[in-house]
C-alpha positions as CSV (number, residue, x, y, z in Angstrom):
1,M,0.0,0.0,0.0
2,T,1.2,3.5,-0.9
3,L,0.8,6.1,1.8
4,E,-1.4,9.0,0.8
5,P,-0.6,12.4,2.2
6,G,-2.8,13.4,5.1
7,I,-4.2,10.0,5.8
8,H,-3.3,8.4,9.1
9,Y,-2.3,4.7,9.2
10,I,-1.6,2.0,11.8
11,V,1.3,-0.4,11.0
12,T,0.1,-4.0,10.8
13,K,3.5,-5.5,9.8
14,G,6.7,-3.9,11.0
15,S,9.5,-2.8,8.8
16,D,12.3,-5.3,8.0
17,D,14.9,-3.1,9.8
18,G,12.8,-2.6,12.9
19,T,12.3,1.2,12.4
20,L,8.5,0.8,12.4
21,E,6.7,-1.7,14.6
22,V,3.2,-3.2,14.7
23,G,0.8,-0.7,16.2
24,D,2.8,2.4,15.2
25,H,0.7,5.3,14.0
26,I,2.2,6.9,10.9
27,W,1.3,9.5,8.2
28,L,2.9,11.2,5.2
29,E,3.4,14.9,5.5
30,D,5.7,17.2,3.6
31,N,7.1,14.0,1.9
32,L,8.2,12.6,5.3
33,V,6.8,9.6,7.1
34,H,5.9,10.8,10.6
35,C,5.5,8.4,13.5
36,R,3.5,9.3,16.6
37,E,5.2,6.7,18.8
38,G,8.7,7.7,17.5
39,K,7.8,11.3,18.2
40,G,9.3,12.4,14.9
41,W,9.8,11.5,11.3
42,I,11.9,9.3,9.2
43,P,14.6,11.3,7.2
44,L,14.0,11.2,3.5
45,A,17.3,9.4,2.9
46,D,16.2,6.6,5.2
47,T,12.5,6.2,4.1
48,E,13.0,3.5,1.5
49,E,14.9,1.2,3.9
50,A,12.6,2.0,6.8
51,M,9.4,1.2,4.8
52,Q,10.7,-2.2,3.5
53,G,8.2,-4.9,4.5
54,V,5.8,-2.5,6.1
55,E,2.0,-3.1,5.8
56,V,-0.5,-0.6,7.1
57,T,-4.3,-0.1,7.4
58,V,-6.1,3.2,7.7
59,D,-6.5,4.3,11.4
60,D,-10.2,3.8,12.0
61,N,-10.2,6.1,15.1
62,W,-8.6,8.9,13.0
63,L,-11.0,8.3,10.2
64,T,-14.1,8.4,12.4
65,A,-12.9,11.6,14.0
66,R,-12.3,13.2,10.6
67,I,-15.8,12.2,9.4
68,R,-17.4,13.7,12.5
69,T,-15.5,16.9,12.1
70,T,-16.3,17.1,8.4
71,I,-20.0,16.5,9.1
72,A,-20.0,19.2,11.8
73,D,-18.3,21.6,9.4
74,V,-20.8,20.9,6.6
75,M,-23.8,21.4,9.0
76,A,-22.3,24.7,10.2
77,L,-22.0,25.9,6.6
78,E,-25.5,24.7,5.7
79,R,-26.9,26.9,8.5
80,L,-25.3,29.9,6.8
81,K,-27.5,29.4,3.7
82,R,-30.7,30.2,5.7
């Protein structure tokens, strides 16, 4: 799976070199892979090696929160039409 910018993922299979572990929360921002548990990002030069073997799934908690926020935003905008 290719990471899409702005989407948050959970690692389901860790990287071959151990950089990312099962359960890590990651996302792609500014062409860098960020990791919540690592409290930082993977340098661009190390990304290819660090992502070898990694499998991810979309973070359902993040997705649910984004949907709720988006619905609330749309409802607030709809009220302006009245």
